[in-house]
N, CA, C, O and the ligand as a Tripos MOL2 file, in Angstrom:
@<TRIPOS>MOLECULE
protein
  261   259    66     0     0
PROTEIN
NO_CHARGES

@<TRIPOS>ATOM
      1 N         -26.0550  -56.4640  -41.1470 N.3       1 MET1
      2 CA        -26.9110  -55.9990  -40.0350 C.3       1 MET1
      3 C         -26.3260  -54.7180  -39.4470 C.2       1 MET1
      4 O         -25.1220  -54.6290  -39.2050 O.2       1 MET1
      5 N         -27.1750  -53.7440  -39.2230 N.am      2 LYS2
      6 CA        -26.7110  -52.4940  -38.6190 C.3       2 LYS2
      7 C         -26.4970  -52.6690  -37.1240 C.2       2 LYS2
      8 O         -27.1250  -53.5160  -36.4880 O.2       2 LYS2
      9 N         -25.6080  -51.8620  -36.5740 N.am      3 ARG3
     10 CA        -25.2440  -52.0270  -35.1690 C.3       3 ARG3
     11 C         -26.3890  -51.7130  -34.2260 C.2       3 ARG3
     12 O         -26.3950  -52.1550  -33.0770 O.2       3 ARG3
     13 N         -27.3710  -50.9390  -34.7150 N.am      4 THR4
     14 CA        -28.4930  -50.5780  -33.8490 C.3       4 THR4
     15 C         -29.6440  -51.5830  -33.9420 C.2       4 THR4
     16 O         -30.6380  -51.4450  -33.2280 O.2       4 THR4
     17 N         -29.5230  -52.5880  -34.8090 N.am      5 GLU5
     18 CA        -30.5770  -53.5990  -34.9200 C.3       5 GLU5
     19 C         -30.4700  -54.6050  -33.7870 C.2       5 GLU5
     20 O         -29.3770  -55.0660  -33.4590 O.2       5 GLU5
     21 N         -31.6190  -54.9480  -33.1810 N.am      6 PRO6
     22 CA        -31.6070  -55.9690  -32.1290 C.3       6 PRO6
     23 C         -30.9640  -57.2540  -32.6320 C.2       6 PRO6
     24 O         -31.2800  -57.7370  -33.7190 O.2       6 PRO6
     25 N         -30.0560  -57.8030  -31.8260 N.am      7 GLY7
     26 CA        -29.3770  -59.0430  -32.1960 C.3       7 GLY7
     27 C         -27.9820  -58.8320  -32.7220 C.2       7 GLY7
     28 O         -27.1840  -59.7670  -32.7750 O.2       7 GLY7
     29 N         -27.6730  -57.5780  -33.1230 N.am      8 HIS8
     30 CA        -26.3180  -57.2950  -33.5950 C.3       8 HIS8
     31 C         -25.3070  -57.5070  -32.4800 C.2       8 HIS8
     32 O         -25.5600  -57.1410  -31.3320 O.2       8 HIS8
     33 N         -24.1610  -58.0950  -32.8110 N.am      9 ILE9
     34 CA        -23.0980  -58.3040  -31.8210 C.3       9 ILE9
     35 C         -21.8220  -57.6430  -32.3320 C.2       9 ILE9
     36 O         -21.3950  -57.8990  -33.4580 O.2       9 ILE9
     37 N         -21.2200  -56.8020  -31.5140 N.am     10 ASN10
     38 CA        -20.0170  -56.0910  -31.9490 C.3      10 ASN10
     39 C         -18.7610  -56.9450  -31.7470 C.2      10 ASN10
     40 O         -18.8390  -58.0870  -31.2930 O.2      10 ASN10
     41 N         -17.6160  -56.3750  -32.0880 N.am     11 VAL11
     42 CA        -16.3670  -57.1390  -32.0490 C.3      11 VAL11
     43 C         -15.9770  -57.5670  -30.6340 C.2      11 VAL11
     44 O         -15.1630  -58.4730  -30.4550 O.2      11 VAL11
     45 N         -16.5590  -56.9160  -29.6430 N.am     12 ASN12
     46 CA        -16.2650  -57.2640  -28.2490 C.3      12 ASN12
     47 C         -17.2940  -58.2290  -27.6550 C.2      12 ASN12
     48 O         -17.2450  -58.5370  -26.4640 O.2      12 ASN12
     49 N         -18.2190  -58.7030  -28.4820 N.am     13 GLY13
     50 CA        -19.2250  -59.6490  -27.9990 C.3      13 GLY13
     51 C         -20.3780  -58.9830  -27.2720 C.2      13 GLY13
     52 O         -21.0530  -59.6050  -26.4520 O.2      13 GLY13
     53 N         -20.6020  -57.6840  -27.5860 N.am     14 GLN14
     54 CA        -21.6810  -56.9460  -26.9350 C.3      14 GLN14
     55 C         -22.8920  -56.8900  -27.8720 C.2      14 GLN14
     56 O         -22.7920  -56.4160  -29.0030 O.2      14 GLN14
     57 N         -24.0210  -57.3720  -27.3910 N.am     15 GLN15
     58 CA        -25.2060  -57.5150  -28.2280 C.3      15 GLN15
     59 C         -26.2000  -56.3850  -28.0050 C.2      15 GLN15
     60 O         -26.4860  -55.9970  -26.8720 O.2      15 GLN15
     61 N         -26.7270  -55.8610  -29.1270 N.am     16 THR16
     62 CA        -27.7810  -54.8550  -29.0680 C.3      16 THR16
     63 C         -29.1070  -55.5520  -28.7720 C.2      16 THR16
     64 O         -29.4760  -56.4950  -29.4720 O.2      16 THR16
     65 N         -29.8260  -55.1020  -27.7490 N.am     17 ILE17
     66 CA        -31.1040  -55.7230  -27.3850 C.3      17 ILE17
     67 C         -32.2820  -54.9270  -27.9380 C.2      17 ILE17
     68 O         -33.1240  -55.4690  -28.6540 O.2      17 ILE17
     69 N         -32.3360  -53.6430  -27.6020 N.am     18 GLU18
     70 CA        -33.4600  -52.8350  -28.0800 C.3      18 GLU18
     71 C         -33.1990  -51.3530  -27.8360 C.2      18 GLU18
     72 O         -32.3390  -50.9730  -27.0410 O.2      18 GLU18
     73 N         -33.9700  -50.5280  -28.5460 N.am     19 LEU19
     74 CA        -33.9080  -49.0870  -28.3270 C.3      19 LEU19
     75 C         -34.6200  -48.7520  -27.0180 C.2      19 LEU19
     76 O         -35.7620  -49.1600  -26.8070 O.2      19 LEU19
     77 N         -33.9520  -48.0160  -26.1490 N.am     20 VAL20
     78 CA        -34.5420  -47.6280  -24.8670 C.3      20 VAL20
     79 C         -35.2290  -46.2680  -24.9840 C.2      20 VAL20
     80 O         -36.3200  -46.0660  -24.4500 O.2      20 VAL20
     81 N         -34.5840  -45.3430  -25.6830 N.am     21 GLY21
     82 CA        -35.1270  -43.9930  -25.8280 C.3      21 GLY21
     83 C         -33.9910  -43.0080  -25.9980 C.2      21 GLY21
     84 O         -32.8820  -43.3830  -26.3780 O.2      21 GLY21
     85 N         -34.2680  -41.7520  -25.7150 N.am     22 LYS22
     86 CA        -33.2350  -40.7360  -25.8260 C.3      22 LYS22
     87 C         -32.3510  -40.7430  -24.5830 C.2      22 LYS22
     88 O         -32.8090  -41.0470  -23.4810 O.2      22 LYS22
     89 N         -31.0870  -40.4070  -24.7740 N.am     23 SER23
     90 CA        -30.1890  -40.2820  -23.6350 C.3      23 SER23
     91 C         -30.5780  -39.0620  -22.8170 C.2      23 SER23
     92 O         -31.3620  -38.2260  -23.2660 O.2      23 SER23
     93 N         -30.0250  -38.9660  -21.6160 N.am     24 SER24
     94 CA        -30.3380  -37.8250  -20.7530 C.3      24 SER24
     95 C         -29.8500  -36.5200  -21.3710 C.2      24 SER24
     96 O         -30.3380  -35.4450  -21.0230 O.2      24 SER24
     97 N         -28.8850  -36.6120  -22.2890 N.am     25 HIS25
     98 CA        -28.4040  -35.4200  -22.9820 C.3      25 HIS25
     99 C         -29.4120  -34.9600  -24.0450 C.2      25 HIS25
    100 O         -29.4560  -33.7870  -24.4150 O.2      25 HIS25
    101 N         -30.2090  -35.9050  -24.5180 N.am     26 GLY26
    102 CA        -31.2460  -35.5620  -25.4650 C.3      26 GLY26
    103 C         -30.8670  -35.6780  -26.9250 C.2      26 GLY26
    104 O         -31.7470  -35.6250  -27.7840 O.2      26 GLY26
    105 N         -29.6020  -35.8330  -27.2370 N.am     27 TYR27
    106 CA        -29.1960  -35.8540  -28.6460 C.3      27 TYR27
    107 C         -28.7820  -37.2250  -29.1470 C.2      27 TYR27
    108 O         -28.4750  -37.3880  -30.3280 O.2      27 TYR27
    109 N         -28.7700  -38.2130  -28.2610 N.am     28 ALA28
    110 CA        -28.3550  -39.5520  -28.6860 C.3      28 ALA28
    111 C         -29.4400  -40.5680  -28.3580 C.2      28 ALA28
    112 O         -30.1750  -40.4170  -27.3820 O.2      28 ALA28
    113 N         -29.5290  -41.6080  -29.1870 N.am     29 ASN29
    114 CA        -30.4190  -42.7090  -28.8730 C.3      29 ASN29
    115 C         -29.7100  -43.6700  -27.9310 C.2      29 ASN29
    116 O         -28.5280  -43.9750  -28.0940 O.2      29 ASN29
    117 N         -30.4590  -44.1360  -26.9460 N.am     30 LEU30
    118 CA        -29.9070  -45.0300  -25.9460 C.3      30 LEU30
    119 C         -30.4070  -46.4450  -26.2330 C.2      30 LEU30
    120 O         -31.5980  -46.6660  -26.4480 O.2      30 LEU30
    121 N         -29.4910  -47.3770  -26.2300 N.am     31 TYR31
    122 CA        -29.8470  -48.7680  -26.5100 C.3      31 TYR31
    123 C         -29.5050  -49.6670  -25.3330 C.2      31 TYR31
    124 O         -28.4960  -49.4830  -24.6530 O.2      31 TYR31
    125 N         -30.3790  -50.6460  -25.1150 N.am     32 LYS32
    126 CA        -30.1020  -51.6650  -24.1160 C.3      32 LYS32
    127 C         -29.1390  -52.6640  -24.7370 C.2      32 LYS32
    128 O         -29.3490  -53.1350  -25.8540 O.2      32 LYS32
    129 N         -28.0860  -52.9790  -24.0030 N.am     33 MET33
    130 CA        -27.0570  -53.8960  -24.4710 C.3      33 MET33
    131 C         -26.9370  -55.0760  -23.5160 C.2      33 MET33
    132 O         -27.2790  -54.9620  -22.3390 O.2      33 MET33
    133 N         -26.4580  -56.1920  -24.0100 N.am     34 ALA34
    134 CA        -26.1750  -57.3350  -23.1520 C.3      34 ALA34
    135 C         -24.8460  -57.9430  -23.5510 C.2      34 ALA34
    136 O         -24.5320  -58.0590  -24.7350 O.2      34 ALA34
    137 N         -24.0730  -58.3260  -22.5580 N.am     35 CYS35
    138 CA        -22.7870  -58.9630  -22.7930 C.3      35 CYS35
    139 C         -23.0090  -60.4520  -23.0610 C.2      35 CYS35
    140 O         -23.6600  -61.1380  -22.2730 O.2      35 CYS35
    141 N         -22.4580  -60.9530  -24.1920 N.am     36 THR36
    142 CA        -22.6270  -62.3760  -24.5040 C.3      36 THR36
    143 C         -21.6660  -63.2400  -23.6920 C.2      36 THR36
    144 O         -21.7700  -64.4670  -23.7010 O.2      36 THR36
    145 N         -20.7350  -62.6030  -22.9940 N.am     37 GLN37
    146 CA        -19.7750  -63.3470  -22.1860 C.3      37 GLN37
    147 C         -20.3220  -63.6530  -20.7930 C.2      37 GLN37
    148 O         -20.2080  -64.7760  -20.3020 O.2      37 GLN37
    149 N         -20.9310  -62.6190  -20.1520 N.am     38 CYS38
    150 CA        -21.3680  -62.8040  -18.7620 C.3      38 CYS38
    151 C         -22.8550  -62.5130  -18.5540 C.2      38 CYS38
    152 O         -23.3800  -62.7410  -17.4640 O.2      38 CYS38
    153 N         -23.5500  -62.0030  -19.6030 N.am     39 GLY39
    154 CA        -24.9790  -61.7490  -19.4870 C.3      39 GLY39
    155 C         -25.3340  -60.4160  -18.8620 C.2      39 GLY39
    156 O         -26.5150  -60.1110  -18.6980 O.2      39 GLY39
    157 N         -24.3380  -59.6100  -18.5090 N.am     40 HIS40
    158 CA        -24.5890  -58.3060  -17.8980 C.3      40 HIS40
    159 C         -25.3270  -57.3900  -18.8810 C.2      40 HIS40
    160 O         -25.0030  -57.3610  -20.0680 O.2      40 HIS40
    161 N         -26.3250  -56.6410  -18.3820 N.am     41 GLU41
    162 CA        -27.0910  -55.7200  -19.2130 C.3      41 GLU41
    163 C         -26.8300  -54.2790  -18.7960 C.2      41 GLU41
    164 O         -26.6900  -53.9780  -17.6110 O.2      41 GLU41
    165 N         -26.7680  -53.3950  -19.7860 N.am     42 TYR42
    166 CA        -26.4920  -51.9780  -19.5320 C.3      42 TYR42
    167 C         -26.9710  -51.1800  -20.7270 C.2      42 TYR42
    168 O         -27.4220  -51.7590  -21.7150 O.2      42 TYR42
    169 N         -26.8810  -49.8650  -20.6560 N.am     43 ASN43
    170 CA        -27.3000  -49.0010  -21.7540 C.3      43 ASN43
    171 C         -26.0930  -48.3390  -22.4050 C.2      43 ASN43
    172 O         -25.1030  -48.0210  -21.7460 O.2      43 ASN43
    173 N         -26.2000  -48.1410  -23.7210 N.am     44 ALA44
    174 CA        -25.1230  -47.4860  -24.4620 C.3      44 ALA44
    175 C         -25.6990  -46.5210  -25.4840 C.2      44 ALA44
    176 O         -26.7870  -46.7510  -26.0130 O.2      44 ALA44
    177 N         -24.9750  -45.4410  -25.7670 N.am     45 ASN45
    178 CA        -25.3670  -44.5410  -26.8400 C.3      45 ASN45
    179 C         -25.1930  -45.2560  -28.1730 C.2      45 ASN45
    180 O         -24.2660  -46.0460  -28.3480 O.2      45 ASN45
    181 N         -26.0980  -44.9720  -29.1170 N.am     46 GLY46
    182 CA        -26.0490  -45.6240  -30.4150 C.3      46 GLY46
    183 C         -24.7160  -45.4640  -31.1200 C.2      46 GLY46
    184 O         -24.2540  -46.3780  -31.8030 O.2      46 GLY46
    185 N         -24.0980  -44.3020  -30.9550 N.am     47 CYS47
    186 CA        -22.8290  -44.0350  -31.6330 C.3      47 CYS47
    187 C         -21.6550  -44.7840  -31.0000 C.2      47 CYS47
    188 O         -20.5710  -44.8440  -31.5810 O.2      47 CYS47
    189 N         -21.8690  -45.3510  -29.8180 N.am     48 ASP48
    190 CA        -20.7930  -46.0590  -29.1120 C.3      48 ASP48
    191 C         -20.8970  -47.5850  -29.2160 C.2      48 ASP48
    192 O         -19.9930  -48.3050  -28.7920 O.2      48 ASP48
    193 N         -22.0120  -48.0700  -29.7850 N.am     49 ILE49
    194 CA        -22.2710  -49.5150  -29.7670 C.3      49 ILE49
    195 C         -21.1120  -50.3320  -30.3260 C.2      49 ILE49
    196 O         -20.7470  -51.3650  -29.7640 O.2      49 ILE49
    197 N         -20.5330  -49.8660  -31.4350 N.am     50 HIS50
    198 CA        -19.5020  -50.6710  -32.1030 C.3      50 HIS50
    199 C         -18.2050  -50.7820  -31.3050 C.2      50 HIS50
    200 O         -17.4020  -51.6820  -31.5520 O.2      50 HIS50
    201 N         -17.9930  -49.8690  -30.3420 N.am     51 ILE51
    202 CA        -16.7530  -49.9240  -29.5610 C.3      51 ILE51
    203 C         -17.0090  -50.2820  -28.1030 C.2      51 ILE51
    204 O         -16.0830  -50.3010  -27.2920 O.2      51 ILE51
    205 N         -18.2620  -50.5640  -27.7730 N.am     52 ARG52
    206 CA        -18.6110  -50.8310  -26.3850 C.3      52 ARG52
    207 C         -17.9580  -52.1090  -25.8550 C.2      52 ARG52
    208 O         -17.8350  -53.1140  -26.5560 O.2      52 ARG52
    209 N         -17.5450  -52.0280  -24.5840 N.am     53 LYS53
    210 CA        -17.0540  -53.1980  -23.8740 C.3      53 LYS53
    211 C         -17.9120  -53.3710  -22.6410 C.2      53 LYS53
    212 O         -18.4630  -52.3960  -22.1310 O.2      53 LYS53
    213 N         -18.0350  -54.5930  -22.1530 N.am     54 CYS54
    214 CA        -18.8450  -54.8700  -20.9840 C.3      54 CYS54
    215 C         -18.2830  -54.1520  -19.7520 C.2      54 CYS54
    216 O         -17.0980  -54.2860  -19.4460 O.2      54 CYS54
    217 N         -19.1380  -53.3790  -19.0350 N.am     55 PRO55
    218 CA        -18.6850  -52.6820  -17.8230 C.3      55 PRO55
    219 C         -18.2810  -53.6560  -16.7250 C.2      55 PRO55
    220 O         -17.5230  -53.3050  -15.8210 O.2      55 PRO55
    221 N         -18.7880  -54.8740  -16.8100 N.am     56 LYS56
    222 CA        -18.5640  -55.8390  -15.7400 C.3      56 LYS56
    223 C         -17.3290  -56.7100  -15.9740 C.2      56 LYS56
    224 O         -16.4990  -56.8550  -15.0780 O.2      56 LYS56
    225 N         -17.2010  -57.2890  -17.1710 N.am     57 CYS57
    226 CA        -16.1100  -58.2500  -17.3820 C.3      57 CYS57
    227 C         -15.0360  -57.7910  -18.3590 C.2      57 CYS57
    228 O         -14.0270  -58.4740  -18.5370 O.2      57 CYS57
    229 N         -15.2470  -56.6180  -19.0070 N.am     58 GLN58
    230 CA        -14.2270  -56.1310  -19.9440 C.3      58 GLN58
    231 C         -13.7200  -54.7410  -19.5530 C.2      58 GLN58
    232 O         -13.0170  -54.0940  -20.3290 O.2      58 GLN58
    233 N         -14.0720  -54.2890  -18.3650 N.am     59 LYS59
    234 CA        -13.6360  -52.9870  -17.8620 C.3      59 LYS59
    235 C         -14.0570  -51.8440  -18.7770 C.2      59 LYS59
    236 O         -13.3350  -50.8570  -18.9150 O.2      59 LYS59
    237 N         -15.2340  -51.9770  -19.4090 N.am     60 GLY60
    238 CA        -15.7770  -50.8980  -20.2200 C.3      60 GLY60
    239 C         -16.3160  -49.8040  -19.3350 C.2      60 GLY60
    240 O         -16.4040  -49.9640  -18.1170 O.2      60 GLY60
    241 N         -16.6840  -48.6710  -19.9560 N.am     61 LYS61
    242 CA        -17.2220  -47.5680  -19.1560 C.3      61 LYS61
    243 C         -18.6250  -47.9210  -18.6500 C.2      61 LYS61
    244 O         -19.3040  -48.7600  -19.2420 O.2      61 LYS61
    245 N         -19.0640  -47.2780  -17.5490 N.am     62 PRO62
    246 CA        -20.3560  -47.5880  -16.9480 C.3      62 PRO62
    247 C         -21.5150  -47.3460  -17.9000 C.2      62 PRO62
    248 O         -21.3740  -46.6460  -18.9030 O.2      62 PRO62
    249 N         -22.6600  -47.9300  -17.5790 N.am     63 SER63
    250 CA        -23.8770  -47.7680  -18.3630 C.3      63 SER63
    251 C         -24.1740  -46.2970  -18.6110 C.2      63 SER63
    252 O         -24.0650  -45.4760  -17.7010 O.2      63 SER63
    253 N         -24.5540  -45.9600  -19.8560 N.am     64 SER64
    254 CA        -24.9290  -44.5850  -20.1940 C.3      64 SER64
    255 C         -26.3390  -44.3050  -19.7310 C.2      64 SER64
    256 O         -27.1290  -45.2260  -19.5240 O.2      64 SER64
    257 N         -26.6610  -43.0090  -19.5650 N.am     65 GLN65
    258 CA        -28.0120  -42.6380  -19.1120 C.3      65 GLN65
    259 C         -28.5960  -41.5630  -20.0130 C.2      65 GLN65
    260 O         -29.7230  -41.1200  -19.7950 O.2      65 GLN65
    261 ZN        -19.5890  -59.1180  -19.5130 Zn       66 ZN66
@<TRIPOS>BOND
     1     1     2 1
     2     2     3 1
     3     3     4 2
     4     3     5 am
     5     5     6 1
     6     6     7 1
     7     7     8 2
     8     7     9 am
     9     9    10 1
    10    10    11 1
    11    11    12 2
    12    11    13 am
    13    13    14 1
    14    14    15 1
    15    15    16 2
    16    15    17 am
    17    17    18 1
    18    18    19 1
    19    19    20 2
    20    19    21 am
    21    21    22 1
    22    22    23 1
    23    23    24 2
    24    23    25 am
    25    25    26 1
    26    26    27 1
    27    27    28 2
    28    27    29 am
    29    29    30 1
    30    30    31 1
    31    31    32 2
    32    31    33 am
    33    33    34 1
    34    34    35 1
    35    35    36 2
    36    35    37 am
    37    37    38 1
    38    38    39 1
    39    39    40 2
    40    39    41 am
    41    41    42 1
    42    42    43 1
    43    43    44 2
    44    43    45 am
    45    45    46 1
    46    46    47 1
    47    47    48 2
    48    47    49 am
    49    49    50 1
    50    50    51 1
    51    51    52 2
    52    51    53 am
    53    53    54 1
    54    54    55 1
    55    55    56 2
    56    55    57 am
    57    57    58 1
    58    58    59 1
    59    59    60 2
    60    59    61 am
    61    61    62 1
    62    62    63 1
    63    63    64 2
    64    63    65 am
    65    65    66 1
    66    66    67 1
    67    67    68 2
    68    67    69 am
    69    69    70 1
    70    70    71 1
    71    71    72 2
    72    71    73 am
    73    73    74 1
    74    74    75 1
    75    75    76 2
    76    75    77 am
    77    77    78 1
    78    78    79 1
    79    79    80 2
    80    79    81 am
    81    81    82 1
    82    82    83 1
    83    83    84 2
    84    83    85 am
    85    85    86 1
    86    86    87 1
    87    87    88 2
    88    87    89 am
    89    89    90 1
    90    90    91 1
    91    91    92 2
    92    91    93 am
    93    93    94 1
    94    94    95 1
    95    95    96 2
    96    95    97 am
    97    97    98 1
    98    98    99 1
    99    99   100 2
   100    99   101 am
   101   101   102 1
   102   102   103 1
   103   103   104 2
   104   103   105 am
   105   105   106 1
   106   106   107 1
   107   107   108 2
   108   107   109 am
   109   109   110 1
   110   110   111 1
   111   111   112 2
   112   111   113 am
   113   113   114 1
   114   114   115 1
   115   115   116 2
   116   115   117 am
   117   117   118 1
   118   118   119 1
   119   119   120 2
   120   119   121 am
   121   121   122 1
   122   122   123 1
   123   123   124 2
   124   123   125 am
   125   125   126 1
   126   126   127 1
   127   127   128 2
   128   127   129 am
   129   129   130 1
   130   130   131 1
   131   131   132 2
   132   131   133 am
   133   133   134 1
   134   134   135 1
   135   135   136 2
   136   135   137 am
   137   137   138 1
   138   138   139 1
   139   139   140 2
   140   139   141 am
   141   141   142 1
   142   142   143 1
   143   143   144 2
   144   143   145 am
   145   145   146 1
   146   146   147 1
   147   147   148 2
   148   147   149 am
   149   149   150 1
   150   150   151 1
   151   151   152 2
   152   151   153 am
   153   153   154 1
   154   154   155 1
   155   155   156 2
   156   155   157 am
   157   157   158 1
   158   158   159 1
   159   159   160 2
   160   159   161 am
   161   161   162 1
   162   162   163 1
   163   163   164 2
   164   163   165 am
   165   165   166 1
   166   166   167 1
   167   167   168 2
   168   167   169 am
   169   169   170 1
   170   170   171 1
   171   171   172 2
   172   171   173 am
   173   173   174 1
   174   174   175 1
   175   175   176 2
   176   175   177 am
   177   177   178 1
   178   178   179 1
   179   179   180 2
   180   179   181 am
   181   181   182 1
   182   182   183 1
   183   183   184 2
   184   183   185 am
   185   185   186 1
   186   186   187 1
   187   187   188 2
   188   187   189 am
   189   189   190 1
   190   190   191 1
   191   191   192 2
   192   191   193 am
   193   193   194 1
   194   194   195 1
   195   195   196 2
   196   195   197 am
   197   197   198 1
   198   198   199 1
   199   199   200 2
   200   199   201 am
   201   201   202 1
   202   202   203 1
   203   203   204 2
   204   203   205 am
   205   205   206 1
   206   206   207 1
   207   207   208 2
   208   207   209 am
   209   209   210 1
   210   210   211 1
   211   211   212 2
   212   211   213 am
   213   213   214 1
   214   214   215 1
   215   215   216 2
   216   215   217 am
   217   217   218 1
   218   218   219 1
   219   219   220 2
   220   219   221 am
   221   221   222 1
   222   222   223 1
   223   223   224 2
   224   223   225 am
   225   225   226 1
   226   226   227 1
   227   227   228 2
   228   227   229 am
   229   229   230 1
   230   230   231 1
   231   231   232 2
   232   231   233 am
   233   233   234 1
   234   234   235 1
   235   235   236 2
   236   235   237 am
   237   237   238 1
   238   238   239 1
   239   239   240 2
   240   239   241 am
   241   241   242 1
   242   242   243 1
   243   243   244 2
   244   243   245 am
   245   245   246 1
   246   246   247 1
   247   247   248 2
   248   247   249 am
   249   249   250 1
   250   250   251 1
   251   251   252 2
   252   251   253 am
   253   253   254 1
   254   254   255 1
   255   255   256 2
   256   255   257 am
   257   257   258 1
   258   258   259 1
   259   259   260 2
@<TRIPOS>SUBSTRUCTURE
     1 MET1         2 RESIDUE 1 A MET
     2 LYS2         6 RESIDUE 1 A LYS
     3 ARG3        10 RESIDUE 1 A ARG
     4 THR4        14 RESIDUE 1 A THR
     5 GLU5        18 RESIDUE 1 A GLU
     6 PRO6        22 RESIDUE 1 A PRO
     7 GLY7        26 RESIDUE 1 A GLY
     8 HIS8        30 RESIDUE 1 A HIS
     9 ILE9        34 RESIDUE 1 A ILE
    10 ASN10       38 RESIDUE 1 A ASN
    11 VAL11       42 RESIDUE 1 A VAL
    12 ASN12       46 RESIDUE 1 A ASN
    13 GLY13       50 RESIDUE 1 A GLY
    14 GLN14       54 RESIDUE 1 A GLN
    15 GLN15       58 RESIDUE 1 A GLN
    16 THR16       62 RESIDUE 1 A THR
    17 ILE17       66 RESIDUE 1 A ILE
    18 GLU18       70 RESIDUE 1 A GLU
    19 LEU19       74 RESIDUE 1 A LEU
    20 VAL20       78 RESIDUE 1 A VAL
    21 GLY21       82 RESIDUE 1 A GLY
    22 LYS22       86 RESIDUE 1 A LYS
    23 SER23       90 RESIDUE 1 A SER
    24 SER24       94 RESIDUE 1 A SER
    25 HIS25       98 RESIDUE 1 A HIS
    26 GLY26      102 RESIDUE 1 A GLY
    27 TYR27      106 RESIDUE 1 A TYR
    28 ALA28      110 RESIDUE 1 A ALA
    29 ASN29      114 RESIDUE 1 A ASN
    30 LEU30      118 RESIDUE 1 A LEU
    31 TYR31      122 RESIDUE 1 A TYR
    32 LYS32      126 RESIDUE 1 A LYS
    33 MET33      130 RESIDUE 1 A MET
    34 ALA34      134 RESIDUE 1 A ALA
    35 CYS35      138 RESIDUE 1 A CYS
    36 THR36      142 RESIDUE 1 A THR
    37 GLN37      146 RESIDUE 1 A GLN
    38 CYS38      150 RESIDUE 1 A CYS
    39 GLY39      154 RESIDUE 1 A GLY
    40 HIS40      158 RESIDUE 1 A HIS
    41 GLU41      162 RESIDUE 1 A GLU
    42 TYR42      166 RESIDUE 1 A TYR
    43 ASN43      170 RESIDUE 1 A ASN
    44 ALA44      174 RESIDUE 1 A ALA
    45 ASN45      178 RESIDUE 1 A ASN
    46 GLY46      182 RESIDUE 1 A GLY
    47 CYS47      186 RESIDUE 1 A CYS
    48 ASP48      190 RESIDUE 1 A ASP
    49 ILE49      194 RESIDUE 1 A ILE
    50 HIS50      198 RESIDUE 1 A HIS
    51 ILE51      202 RESIDUE 1 A ILE
    52 ARG52      206 RESIDUE 1 A ARG
    53 LYS53      210 RESIDUE 1 A LYS
    54 CYS54      214 RESIDUE 1 A CYS
    55 PRO55      218 RESIDUE 1 A PRO
    56 LYS56      222 RESIDUE 1 A LYS
    57 CYS57      226 RESIDUE 1 A CYS
    58 GLN58      230 RESIDUE 1 A GLN
    59 LYS59      234 RESIDUE 1 A LYS
    60 GLY60      238 RESIDUE 1 A GLY
    61 LYS61      242 RESIDUE 1 A LYS
    62 PRO62      246 RESIDUE 1 A PRO
    63 SER63      250 RESIDUE 1 A SER
    64 SER64      254 RESIDUE 1 A SER
    65 GLN65      258 RESIDUE 1 A GLN
    66 ZN66       261 GROUP 0 **** ****
C-alpha cells in the first residue's frame, strides 16, 4: 500500500485519511491524517507522511497548511 492511500499507517501509527488538496505553498499535496493512538486529526504534506508524528501525543510538528 502506498503511503498516500487512505488507510495507510506509517511506522509512528499515523493513518492517511484522504487527499485534502494542494498545500498553501502550491507544490505539495496535502493529506488529512489521523493518529491511531489518540484520534487527533491534522494535515500533512504527502512527502512527509512516512515520517509524520502526532502533533498532540508524539510531539510532531503542527498541522501543515
Ligand atoms: Zn496522537
